[in-house]
N, C-alpha and C positions, 0 to 999 in steps of 0.2 A: 699118453703124454709124450711129447717129443724129447729127444736127448737134450736139446738146449734148455728147455723148460725144466727138465729134471735137475740139471746142474744149478739153475738159478734158485729153485725152491728147495733144494736139499737142506734138511735141517730146520725148515720153517714149519711152524704149527699152523697149517692152513685151515684148521677148524676154528681158529680164532680170528678176530677182525684184523685186517691189514690195510696198508696204504701203498698204492702204486703211484709214483711220481713221474709225470711226463711220459705216459705210455704212447701218446700221439696216435699213430694209425696201427700200432702193433702191440697191444697189451700182452703182458706175460700171463697174468691171471685175469679172467674176465668174469663179470657179473653173470653173463649169460650161461656160464659154466657152473654157476652155483656158489662162487666164492663170495665171502663177506669182505668186500674190498671197497675202499674209498678211492676215488680217482681225483688226482690233483694235476692240473695242467695249466699252461700259460694262455690257453685259448679255450673257448667253449667248444662243445662237440660240433655245433653248426659251423663255427669258424674253422675247425680242423678239417671237416669234410670239404669245405670250400677250398681250403689250402691244398689238399692232397688229391682232389678230383682231377686237377690239371696234370698230375703225374701218372694218371692211369692206375692208381692204387685202389685196392678194395676198401672203400671207405665204410662198408658195412661192418668192418671189424672195429671201428672207432667206438669206444665206450662213451656213455653219457658222463660228462665231467661234473663231479660233485662240487668242486671248488676251483675257481679260476684264480690263479696266483698273481698278485700284483706287487710282489716284493716284500710283503709283510712276513715277520717271523712265523713259523708254523704253529707255535703255541698260542699266538694271538688268533690264528685262523681256526684252530681246532679246540681251543679252550682246555678243559681237563681230559679230553679224550686221549687215550693212549693205545698204541698199536703193537700187536705182537710181532709184526714183521713189516718192513718197508722195502719195497723193490724200486730201484732206480736204474733203468737200463739206458745206457748212452746219454746220461744226464750230467754226471759230475764233471766231465771234460768241458762242459759249456758254462758252468757257473763261474762268475767273476771272482767270487769269494769262496774258495773251496772249504776253508775251515768254518766259515759262517754257515755254509750249507750243511756240513756234518753236525755242527752244533744244533742247528735247527731240527735236523732229523732226531738227534738225541732227545730233544726237548719233548717230543711226542712219542718216544719209544718206551714200551713197557720195560720194567727192570730186567726181565729175562728175554727181551726182544732181540731181533736180529735185523740188521740192515744188509740187504743183498744187492751188490753193485755189479753191473756189467760195463766193462770199460774197453773202448777200442784200442787195439795194439797198433801203435803208430807205424810199425814196420809194414803193415798190410793195409794202409789207407793213404789218403791224400796228404797226411802229415809226415810222410816218409822222410822228407828232407828237413823237417823242422826239428829243433833240438828238444831233448826231453826236458821236462819241467823240473827244476830243482826246488828245494824247500824255501829258498830265499824269496822269490816272488810270491809264493803261497802265503808266507807269513806277512809280507808287505801288503798284499791285497787285503788280508784280514785286518791289519792295523789301520789301513786306510778306509775300511768299511766300503770296499769297492762295490758298486752297483752296476757297472757296465764294463765291457772289455776296454783295456787301455789302448791308447793310440799305437803304442809299440806293438801290442799283440795284433792289432788290425794290420799294421804295415807288414809284419812278419807273415801273417796269413796271406795277404795278397801277393807278396813276393814269392812265397815258397810252397804253397799247396800245389799238388800235381795230380794228374791222372796217369794211369799206366794202361796203354792202349786206349780203350774207350771206357775204362772203369776207374772209379774213385776209391774202390776197396777191392782187394784181391787176396787170394790164398797163397800160402807159402809155396814157392816154386813157380809162381805165375811168370809168364813171359810178356814182353811188350815194352815199347819205348816209353820213357817218361816224357811228359810235356806239361808246361805250366797251365794252370786253370785260369789264372787272372793275368792282367797286364801290369807292366811297371807303372803305367799312367794311373791305374787305380790306386796303387800304393802311394804314389806321389800326391794324388788328390787328398787322401787321408792325412798324410804327413803335413801337407801345406795348410790344411784346414784345422789340424789339431782336433779332429773329430772322427771317432771310429765309424760313424754312420755317414760319412761324407760321400762315399761311393754308392751305397745302397741304403734305402730307407729301412729295409729289414736286414739285420746283420747278426748272425748267431753262430760265431765261429767256435772251433775248438780252442778254448783259452789255454788248456793244459794238454800236454802230450806225454804219453807214458809207454814204456814197455813193462811187462809184468813185475819184474823185481824192482824197478825204480819206484813203482807205485806202492808195492809192499813195504819198502823201506821208508818211503815218505809217511805212510800211515803209522808205522811203528815209531818213527821219530816224533811225529806230532803228538802221539799218545805220551811218550816218555817225557816230552817237553811240557806237557800239561795243556796243550791247546785243545785236545779232544779227549773224551772220556770213553771212547770205544776203541777196540783193537781187533786184529785179525782173529777170526775163529774158523775160517774156512777159505780155501784157495783152490782154484782150478786153472791149470795152464791154458794158454791160448788154444782155442778151438775155432778154426776158420779165421776170423778177423778180430776176435775179441777174447778177453780173459775175464775171470770172475773172482770177486773177493767178497767175503762176508765178514761183518763186524758186529761185535757185541761188547757189553760191559764185562762179560765173563770170559772173553777170548784169551787165549794163551799168548797171542802175539806172534811175531816172527821169531822163530827159534834158531835160525842160522846165525853164525858169527858175522859181524858187520863186514869184514873184509871179504868173506865168501859171497855175501850178497852183492857187494860192489863189483867183484869179479864176474858174477853172473850177469849183472847189468851190462858190463863191457862185452861179455860174450854175446848177449842178446843183440847188442848194437853192431857187432862185427859181422863181416861177410862170411866168416867161417860157419855161422849158424845156419846158413842157407846152402852149404856145399857138402856133398858127400865126399869122403876121402877116396883117393885112388884105390881101386881094388875092392871096394865095398861090395859084398855079396849078401843078398837078402837071406838066403838059406843058412849060410855060414854064421851070420849074426844071430839068427834064432838058435842055432846049435850051441853057440858060445854063451848065449844069454837065455837059458831055459825059462826064466821067469817071464820074459817078454813073450816067448812062445805060448806059455801056459795062459797068459792073459789075452792071447789072440790079438796082440797089437801089431800094427803094420811096422816092420823093421825100419823102414826109411823114416817114417814119422817119429818112431821112438829114438832113433839115433839123432835126428835133427833137434828134437825137443829135449831129450834127457841124456842119451847115451854119450854124446861128445863131452858134455860138461861133467859127467860122472866118470869119464875115462874108461868107458866100457871097451872090451875087446871086440874087434870086428873082423879079424883074420888071423 
């Protein structure tokens, strides 16, 4: 089992039936590996293979899709069936109604079940220059029962998504010039038409953009406000280009003070989280922080991810 999969399935009872939503060409848990998993996607397996063959991806990994989703609530789709775990990797940022999506997941989740989410960190993707999503549009989308991205979301997407060098996702410390992926004319076409699909027949943007602690705070706020019935029960910081959050009805939620979380969000968004301080020495950092050495963590990674915000000594 790879490290990424270990993070995603940590705490899940994989001996019980589960649901994977939108695995596309890269399922986390596969039927061929013996898992009792139901696959839900917005296209059939044949349609997914046809879509991804043109990208030279290994379409043999695509699972047979048990249910093709057409927008109906999950409890209508699955009836009385309840799942011990639900995995959704790189899904929640696409859904027009984030609250509706989580409520739908809750409706088919066993009482002791866990929802395991994998979310792209906007700092390391084409969303780099797009603002983080606040709670306001999330609530508005729910109250409007939104079923497609708004025109404003589409315009923002066409104006501001970028690549870095030749990549649309990159790791911390990556180099390369930023350049726009789309043109101003595409954004204007959408704005003039008042239709998010005006530029392309297929349009599946990131509706929502997050850094780890902005998403953690959003989930806790939605729970405390009564919009959702699940809260955080597990969290893993960004690894590569994505971070991980698990939700359950029995979760303890976010235990940090609100101001501390807001400060962490600002730190995550700031340039300082990408920069080593002058005079940083790897060996000295390990000497000053023996717990980091004992855990055999890379000192640069630890400083950039934890050490700076914790005020660790480095010289």
